[in-house]
Structure formats: structure tokens, C-alpha cells
C-alpha distance (Angstrom), angle and dihedral (degrees) to the residues before:
residue distance angle dihedral
M1 . . .
D2 3.77 . .
N3 3.82 119.4 .
L4 3.79 95.6 -110.4
T5 3.89 88.2 60.7
H6 3.95 90.0 48.8
T7 3.86 90.0 46.8
L8 3.81 93.0 49.8
L9 3.76 91.4 48.1
G10 3.89 89.4 51.5
A11 3.79 91.2 48.4
A12 3.83 92.0 46.6
L13 3.92 89.8 51.2
A14 3.82 87.8 53.3
R15 3.82 87.5 61.1
T16 3.77 89.7 61.9
P17 3.83 126.6 75.0
L18 3.89 86.3 -81.3
G19 3.84 85.3 76.7
R20 3.81 89.0 68.9
L21 3.74 99.1 54.1
S22 3.75 96.0 85.7
P23 3.82 139.8 6.1
Y24 3.77 83.8 -118.7
A25 3.82 97.8 47.6
T26 3.80 97.9 117.0
P27 3.74 98.6 51.4
A28 3.84 89.8 41.1
L29 3.80 91.0 54.8
L30 3.72 94.0 45.3
I31 3.74 93.0 48.3
G32 3.78 94.3 46.3
A33 3.77 92.9 47.7
N34 3.90 88.9 59.9
L35 3.72 102.7 29.4
P36 3.81 99.4 98.7
D37 3.75 89.5 60.0
L38 3.91 89.1 71.3
D39 3.80 84.2 98.5
A40 3.86 82.7 85.5
V41 3.80 86.7 85.6
V42 3.76 87.0 78.8
R43 3.77 88.0 76.8
L44 3.84 89.2 68.5
W45 3.79 93.1 70.9
Q46 3.77 106.9 13.9
G47 3.81 99.1 38.2
R48 3.89 127.4 -142.7
E49 3.82 92.9 -40.8
G50 3.74 94.6 53.4
Y51 3.74 90.3 46.1
L52 3.77 93.2 53.3
V53 3.83 89.3 50.1
H54 3.84 96.6 48.6
H55 3.91 99.5 32.9
R56 3.78 113.7 113.8
G57 3.80 89.7 16.9
I58 3.75 128.7 124.2
T59 3.75 93.3 -22.0
H60 3.78 90.8 62.1
A61 3.82 96.6 39.7
V62 3.89 121.8 96.0
P63 3.83 95.0 -102.9
G64 3.85 92.8 47.6
V65 3.73 92.1 47.0
V66 3.81 93.4 50.2
A67 3.81 90.0 48.3
Q68 3.79 91.7 50.6
A69 3.82 91.7 45.7
L70 3.89 89.5 53.7
L71 3.89 90.7 49.9
L72 3.89 92.5 47.2
A73 3.81 91.4 47.3
A74 3.78 90.6 50.6
G75 3.78 93.1 48.0
L76 3.77 92.2 48.3
R77 3.80 91.8 50.5
W78 3.78 90.5 51.1
L79 3.67 90.8 54.1
E80 3.83 92.4 45.5
R81 3.86 92.5 49.7
R82 3.74 92.0 48.4
R83 3.85 86.5 54.1
E84 3.77 89.9 48.0
R85 3.81 92.8 52.3
R86 3.74 91.1 53.5
S87 3.92 97.2 43.1
G88 3.87 100.5 31.2
R89 3.81 88.3 -133.2
P90 3.82 133.7 107.2
A91 3.80 109.6 -94.8
G92 3.87 102.3 -178.1
S93 3.86 138.2 -44.1
W94 3.67 141.6 -113.5
A95 3.90 89.6 -104.2
G96 3.85 90.4 55.1
A97 3.78 93.5 45.5
A98 3.71 91.8 46.6
T99 3.93 91.3 48.9
L100 3.86 92.5 49.9
A101 3.80 92.7 47.7
A102 3.81 94.2 46.9
V103 3.76 95.9 45.4
S104 3.80 95.0 44.4
L105 3.85 96.2 44.4
G106 3.80 91.5 40.0
S107 3.86 91.0 54.7
H108 3.79 93.2 60.4
P109 3.83 100.5 63.9
L110 3.86 91.1 36.7
L111 3.87 89.8 58.1
D112 3.80 91.1 43.4
L113 3.85 90.8 51.6
L114 3.74 89.2 63.4
N115 3.79 96.0 69.7
I116 3.82 141.8 70.8
Y117 3.90 93.6 -103.2
G118 3.84 92.8 63.0
L119 3.75 126.7 -177.6
R120 3.81 141.4 -111.7
P121 3.91 102.3 -119.4
W122 3.75 97.6 176.9
L123 3.81 103.3 53.6
P124 2.94 133.5 168.7
F125 3.82 89.8 27.1
D126 3.78 99.8 43.7
P127 3.78 123.9 21.9
R128 3.79 98.9 -166.1
W129 3.67 118.4 128.3
I130 3.87 122.6 -127.8
Y131 3.77 120.9 -155.5
G132 3.89 131.6 -165.1
D133 3.87 96.4 -170.6
I134 3.78 88.5 -165.2
A135 3.86 98.9 113.0
F136 3.71 139.0 19.2
I137 3.87 119.3 -110.3
V138 3.83 90.0 -102.3
D139 3.78 115.2 36.1
P140 3.83 117.3 174.7
W141 3.79 90.1 -170.4
L142 3.88 89.3 65.4
W143 3.78 87.4 50.6
L144 3.79 88.9 56.7
A145 3.75 94.3 45.1
L146 3.82 95.4 47.4
G147 3.72 90.7 38.2
A148 3.83 89.6 59.2
A149 3.85 89.0 55.8
V150 3.83 90.3 49.8
L151 3.89 101.7 40.9
L152 3.82 98.4 39.5
T153 3.82 100.8 44.6
G154 3.77 136.3 48.1
P155 3.82 128.4 29.9
R156 3.79 119.3 -24.5
T157 3.81 117.7 -144.6
R158 3.75 133.9 164.5
A159 3.70 92.8 -115.5
G160 3.72 92.5 51.0
T161 3.76 95.4 48.1
L162 3.84 87.7 52.0
A163 3.77 93.4 49.3
W164 3.73 95.7 46.3
G165 3.81 91.1 42.3
L166 3.79 87.9 57.3
V167 3.78 91.4 48.4
F168 3.75 93.6 52.6
A169 3.75 93.4 42.8
L170 3.73 89.8 60.3
A171 3.81 90.0 43.5
A172 3.78 89.3 53.1
A173 3.74 90.8 49.4
A174 3.83 89.3 53.2
V175 3.83 92.0 52.5
A176 3.75 91.5 46.5
A177 3.89 90.2 50.9
A178 3.86 91.9 48.7
A179 3.84 89.6 51.3
S180 3.76 92.0 47.9
G181 3.85 90.0 49.2
G182 3.76 92.1 51.1
L183 3.71 93.7 -112.0
V184 3.86 94.1 117.7
A185 3.80 127.7 28.8
W186 3.79 113.6 -109.6
T187 3.78 89.7 -127.2
A188 3.81 89.0 59.3
A189 3.73 91.4 44.4
G190 3.78 91.5 49.4
A191 3.77 91.2 52.3
W192 3.83 90.3 49.6
F193 3.85 90.4 50.9
A194 3.82 91.0 49.4
G195 3.87 88.4 52.9
L196 3.83 89.1 49.3
A197 3.77 91.5 49.1
G198 3.77 89.8 52.2
L199 3.82 91.7 52.9
V200 3.81 92.1 48.8
A201 3.81 89.9 49.5
A202 3.80 92.2 49.1
R203 3.78 90.7 46.9
I204 3.87 94.1 50.0
S205 3.84 92.9 44.2
G206 3.78 92.1 52.6
W207 3.79 95.4 -117.6
R208 3.71 117.5 166.3
P209 3.85 133.8 179.3
R210 3.73 107.5 -90.4
R211 3.82 113.9 -106.8
P212 3.76 124.3 -156.8
R213 3.74 110.3 -102.4
T214 3.75 116.1 -105.9
A215 3.79 131.3 -174.1
L216 3.82 110.6 -89.3
K217 3.82 114.4 -112.3
P218 3.80 127.4 -158.8
P219 3.78 114.9 -98.8
G220 3.83 121.4 -93.3
E221 3.65 126.4 -121.3
V222 3.87 120.3 -52.0
R223 3.76 110.2 -114.2
N224 3.90 137.2 -148.8
I225 3.82 98.3 14.4
E226 3.82 110.8 -177.2
I227 3.70 142.3 161.2
L228 3.96 109.4 -114.6
K229 3.78 98.2 -176.2
E230 3.77 139.1 -12.0
G231 3.86 138.6 -168.9
D232 3.79 139.4 -179.4
T233 3.79 96.3 -58.0
W234 3.68 104.3 -1.6
L235 3.88 143.3 63.0
L236 3.74 137.8 -173.5
L237 3.80 114.3 -131.5
S238 3.81 127.4 -167.5
W239 3.78 135.9 179.4
D240 3.78 143.2 166.9
K241 3.80 126.1 -109.2
P242 3.80 118.2 -101.4
D243 3.80 119.8 -86.6
E244 3.72 96.6 -140.3
G245 3.90 137.0 35.7
G246 3.77 132.9 39.6
E247 3.70 130.8 -28.2
V248 3.80 112.6 -72.9
T249 3.76 121.8 -120.0
A250 3.75 100.5 178.4
Y251 3.84 144.6 -3.1
H252 3.84 122.9 -130.2
I253 3.90 113.1 -152.4
Q254 3.73 113.4 -154.8
R255 3.83 131.7 -166.7
R256 3.75 133.4 -158.2
E257 3.82 125.7 -163.3
P258 3.84 120.1 -156.6
R259 3.82 109.4 -66.0
G260 3.83 88.9 -2.5
E261 3.77 136.9 118.7
W262 3.77 125.3 -104.1
E263 3.85 113.9 -92.1
E264 3.73 129.8 -177.5
V265 3.84 113.0 -112.3
A266 3.77 100.9 172.9
T267 3.81 146.6 4.0
S268 3.90 121.6 -144.2
I269 3.78 136.9 -178.8
D270 3.87 89.6 -160.6
R271 3.78 130.9 65.0
I272 3.73 95.0 -113.1
E273 3.79 131.9 59.0
L274 3.72 137.5 -179.6
L275 3.81 110.9 -141.7
R276 3.85 113.6 -158.5
D277 3.77 134.2 -170.7
Q278 3.79 95.2 28.2
P279 3.88 120.9 166.3
R280 3.79 116.7 -89.4
G281 3.73 126.7 -135.2
L282 3.83 95.4 21.4
E283 3.81 130.9 108.0
L284 3.88 100.5 -118.5
D285 3.83 124.3 -166.1
F286 3.76 119.6 -151.9
R287 3.90 132.5 -171.1
V288 3.81 135.9 165.2
L289 3.73 131.9 -137.9
A290 3.78 126.6 -163.8
T291 3.84 122.9 -139.7
N292 3.71 145.8 -176.9
R293 3.79 139.3 164.7
A294 3.75 92.0 -69.9
G295 3.81 94.9 55.9
T296 3.81 143.8 -81.9
G297 3.75 125.7 -57.1
G298 3.84 127.2 -132.7
P299 3.81 120.4 -72.3
S300 3.79 121.5 -91.1
A301 3.68 125.5 -119.4
T302 3.83 113.7 -73.1
V303 3.70 126.3 -107.9
T304 3.86 123.8 -166.2
A305 3.80 132.0 -148.6
V306 3.82 134.7 177.2
L307 3.87 109.3 -155.3
């Protein structure tokens, strides 16, 4: 399949519980979903003919996919451990990294198997091609189906809306060009544009698929608290939202002086807070607790500063 389809599938997978396995889950899934197509570099020294010969070769075969998954998992764990050393908090696991790598890399040949191009899954032991013959290499209807999963679920940010807006504007231009060139009937193209308009309207209106109501739970433990900057009487504190529990409505920042008790010094709705007018010359401990209507989660790890 085309790389837009692979990218949309990776982004859709990031909307599932897989997206909570690592702080880098989304980029890992996007990279893994496209990684086998690195065989396109053959075009640089063998041209288009060489690319057609080698495309969907060893990088799309089972041994190649396994090797790429191992490399992606190792790279992901390296990033997670680097984050762990900086924050002092767990930021993933080998099991999570292996799952992300396996699912994202495995999705690529499975999608490619659907179309008329096919692939050679048992290279270098068996060069035979296998074809699914279910879809064409480029399928705009898959763009819409996967686009619905991406556009109508998960967090909605201005940057994300602009990025996906650009992606689907290019997709719409491609469909219009195909219809103008006679490759697609205008009736089919019109139906596709109607579907895209519906997705855009749903995204703008804030519509989401209805979820069954569940009892609200208190948030889990705040993760990866760290001091980003500090001055004479101030410091900039940041943290990551809990992995578990209910949706967070606010964060309570607490401070403890030597031999003292914990006291609340600020409340924030963001995951970063500038604390001003802090005592100088004392060893100060800080921690963060997440809260919602159901209760307050456990305290984060403690960070210490001497201003």
C-alpha cells in the first residue's frame, strides 16, 4: 500500500492502548508502520528498474521484519532509558517496546499483502510472490476509514488539526487529479469527497464516538517529575500525566522543607508550573498529585532543589 495508508494505520494504532506503552509510542508506531519501505533507497543507485526489482524484498519478508522490529525495539528502549536517567522514573519497558515494534512492523506486510502487487514473505529461502488481490496499491477509501479512526478519536490539538488538515488536503488533491485524468469516475470521487466533508465536519464540531459510561476513578501516580530550570527564588517544574486511573482535572504541587510537613504551594491544570518566591538556602522537596472528582492519586516521586 501507499505510505499514507501505512502512516494512517500507525496513527490509528497510537489511539489504542498501544499508545500508552511508552512516551514515544506514537513516533515508534509511525516509524515502524513505514520502515520496510526503506528499500526505496535502491532507487538512488539502481534507478526505477532496480527499485521495482528489489521493492518488497527482504525488508518485507518475515526475517527482515523480525530484524527491523528488534532494531526498532532497541532504539526505543535506548530513548526510554535516557528519559529514565533524566527523570528517575520508569518510562517504558522491554515488553512494551517489543510490542510496539512487532505490531507496527507487522502491520506493513499485512497491508501490502492485500493488494495486487503482493510480497515475498519467505525471502531469502523462497522467492515466490503471494498476492491478496483485495485492494489496489492506492486506495482512497482506506484513507477515509483509517482517517476516521485518527481524526475522531484521541487528543485534539491545533497543531494536530493543522497537520492532518494538510495531509488530507494533499489526499483530496490526489483524488481530484485521478478523477480529472479518468482514473476514477467522478461519481466515486464525489462520494469520497462527501465522506471527507463528513469527517471534517465531525472533527470541527467536536463529535466523538460514544463510549459506554464507566464509573470515574481517581487518577494514578504522576510520572516523570523534573526541575527544568531554577533561579534565586524560583524554579520551573514539569511532569507527565498518570498512565492509569481517571481523567485528571488538576494537579496539586506540594513542598516540604527540612524536617517539615508537606504543604500545598500551587495548583495547576497544565503539566508545567513556575513556582515563585521560594525560600533560599534550604533543601526543598517537591512532589505533584493528580486529582479529579473521584479523588486524588498517589504522590509522584520527589525532586529536590536548593535555591
